[in-house]
N, C-alpha and C positions, 0 to 999 in steps of 0.2 A: 477213684476211688468207690466212687461212687458202682461208674463199670467195671470195675473188678469186682464188688457187690455182683454185681447182676449177673455175670459171667460166672461164680465162684454156684448160686442158686439155682443157673439152667445145667451145671455142671454138675448139684448132688441132684436136680430131679431125672435127671441121663439113669442119673445110679439106682436110684429108686425105679424111676420104670423096668428098666436091668433086671433088679430084680420079682417085679408080680411075676405070680401065676398066668397069662393071660387068657379066656376062655378057646379063642380061637387065635393062628395065625393072623388073622387078616389083621386083623384088633392088637393084638400086637406091633404090629407092621406099623400099623397107624402110628399108634399114642408114641412104640419110641423113637419113631422114624417124627414127625409131629415135638416131641423136646429137643435132640438132636439138631432136629430146625434152627428153632427158637436162641439153641445154641451157638450154633451157625452164625447165626446174627447179631446174639448178642456181642460173639468174637470179634466181627468185622466194627461195628458200632466202636466198641473197645476201642480197635487199630486206633481207627478213626480219628479219635478221642484225643488219643498220645501219639497219632500225626499230627494231629492238628497244635497242641501245648509246641510240640517242637519246631512245624515251623512259625511260629510268631513269635516263639525265642531266637529265631535263626542258626538249631545245633544241631547242627549238622551230622552225628552220630547219633542222635537219639531220635533223629529224621531216615539216617539212615536203620536202625532200628526197625522202627514206626512201621516205613514199606514194607521189609523182612514179615513185622505183626500183621502186618495187611496181607500178603501174599498169602502169608499157612491160616488167615482168617477161610480168606478164598476158597485155599485148596482145600478146607479141611471140609467146606458149603458145595463147591461143587464137586463135594466126594456121595454129597445126600444119595441123589436116583439111582448109580451103581448101589444102596446097601440097603435100601426104603421101596418102596415098590405106590405108598399111599403119602407119596407132599402134597404140601400147595404147591401152586403154583413157583418158579421157585424168582426170586427179586435177581432183578441181574444187572449188572458193574453200571450198566447205559442206562439207570432208571433217576426217571426224572420228572415227574408228574409235577412235583410239590417246588420247584428247587433249583436255581438259575444252574448251576451246573456238575452234572454229575462228582460225585468224589473219587471217580475212576479217573476222570481226566485230572481233577488233580493229581493226584495222585503221579501221573504222570510225567505232568510237569515240573516237580518234586526228583523226578527218578532223571529227570535231566541236567535235575542244577540248579529249574530255575526258581524263582523265586515268588508265585504264588500268597498274592493279596486276599 
């Protein structure tokens, strides 16, 4: 529920940012791009949350849905540089600064039908 609420809040922020009459195009690009960046990250975290629950329950149908949700979240996120010129450095699928294994490696194992603990 918390991840769903976070996505909803980011979606609302995107809608609000798009309604503002920004004083110049660069500021609009930065502001709207920033909230879309937050929305993209929130969708990725949401998909991983649901995918982890499905994995823990060994629910193959939910795992498949979680992978589709994960892929859609990344597709949205990766589309942002083509839409906005002033984005922060993009998070990447192989990010592993504070974690032992990037989430994408776990998702890849689930795609292959392997149980990952």
